[in-house]
N, C-alpha and C positions, 0 to 999 in steps of 0.2 A: 194743286192735289196735296191732299196727305197722307205720309209715312206710312198709316194703319189702318183699319178697317174704320168704317161707322159705322153704327146702326142701318144707314141707308147704302154705304155702296162701300165697295173696294180699295182699298188704299192702294198706294203707287208701288209696294210689295211686293202686293198678293196679284198686284196685276201683270207685273212683270214676271213674275212665276209663274201665271197661271199660262200666259201667254209664251215665253220660251220651255215652257215644256208642252206645251202644243205643238207648238213649230217645229221644234226639236222633234216628237216623236213622229209626227208624217215625214221629217227626212229620214229622218234614220226607216221607217218602213220603206219607206222608196228608196233610201240605200241601197236596205238590205235586199230589196228585192231584185236590184240591178246589180248589185254584187257579184253574187250567186252565179251569175250565170256570163262572168268574168272568165276568161282563155288566163292561161297562165304569164303568159310572153305578155301582157297587156298591160300599160303602167300602170292600171289600177289596181291592181292584182292585189297588191299590198297596200299601196293607200287608201284601198276602199273601209276594210277590216279595222285598219289604224282608225280614221275618224270613227267608223262606224264604233268600233269599244271605248275610244274617248268619248264621246257625244253620248254616249247610252249609260255609262259610268256615273256624267254628272248630271243626267236625268234622274238618276236613279235615288241623286244624292237629293236634287233638288227638292223630290217626294217629299223627301223628312223635312226640309227647310218649312213647306206648303205646311204640312201638317202642322210643326211644328208652332207658325207666325199664326195657323187660324184656332190653335189653341190659345194662345197670350192675345191672338186682337181680334173673337170671332164676331162672325158677320150676322148679324137678325134675320133671320126668313120674313122671306114676304108674305105680308099678312091678305096681300090679297088671291095666295093662289089656295086651293082646298089642301088638308092635309097629307091625302096621297101623293098630292103630285111634289109634292114637301118629299116626301119616304121614297118615292123613284130616283127624286135627283140626287141625294141626300145616296141611295145604295147604288147608281153609276158613279157618279164620282170618286168613290169608293172603290168601286167594281175597273173603273180607269188606274186610280191610284195602284192596288195591288195589285194587277195588271202589267203596271209598269215595272214591281216592287219584281215580279216572276219571273219577266224580260232579262230584267237585270242578271239574278242569280241565274237562269238558264243558259244565257248568256256564258256569265263567267265558266260556268260547271261545261260548256260545249269548249270553250279554248283550252279550262286545266284538267280535262277527264285525263289525257294522256302523260300526266303530271308535267306541266309548264306552267308557266305563272302567267299571268293575263298581265300584258302591260298596260295602262294608262298613258300615253301622248309621252313616252317615253322617259316619264317621270315619277312613276310610280308604280310597283311589282306589286301584286298581290296571291302569293303563292298559292300552289294548288294543294287543297287541302287529305285530296285524296285520289287515286287513279282509279278511273273505270275503267269497265269492261270496253273490248271495243269498239265495241255496237251500240253501246249507250252517249257516246256523243248523237250520231245521227236521230236516235229517237226523241234524243233533249233539241234537236234542234229540229224536229218534226214538231214538236213541243213549242219551241220557240216562235217556231213560225205560227201557229196554228193562233196563237198568243196573240200574235200582233196582227193579225190578222182579227181577232174579237177587238182587240182596242181600236184600232180604228172603227169597227164595226159600232159600236160601243158612244166613240167622239162623234160621227154622221149623226147619229142619232141624237145626239148631245145639242151638237150646235142644229140641227132644225130645229128641235125643242125649244134654241136658246131665238131663234129666226120666228118659229111659234107665236112666242110670248112677244116677240116684237112687234110684227104685222098683225095678226090676226089678234090677240089680247091687250094687246097695247100698252105692255105692265113693262116697269122699270127692269124685268130680268136680266136682258142684256146690256140695259145703258148700264148698270150697275157692273160690268164686267169692263168697261172699254172706257180709255184714258181721257177721252172728252164729251 
């Protein structure tokens, strides 16, 4: 398998980025829903957010890397799909990427709203850029939650569309994004 993309399929770098972002996003969603219900004395009360913030920051960065890879090594759109499907697919892809960026930014604001730095895997400290009113973090948290649900909804539609192309249309849409 080639590292870069070709006109027929995605290369290894794009595949790794796509599936890493996809699986990490699903994991972050599940972890986020689970960890908000943890009690103060639960051993995961601090471990859950530590992982959520760290993996979230990595996924945030990976979206920019994905855009760079696609810019440097574009993949030709399948000609067997109508133009309107290409446009919708592009809109969904970009919406998911933008939602991931919004989730990263809103997560940063939730953590840093009261002046604390965002610490990523105990290695990188992103300082707070502003102090926000106390209730602002709760509001941003609600936006963060709803954006996460919207992202999971779009990802579900995206996955169902790929399965439809594979099993009903019998075209190469899904095969181009699989390593085998």
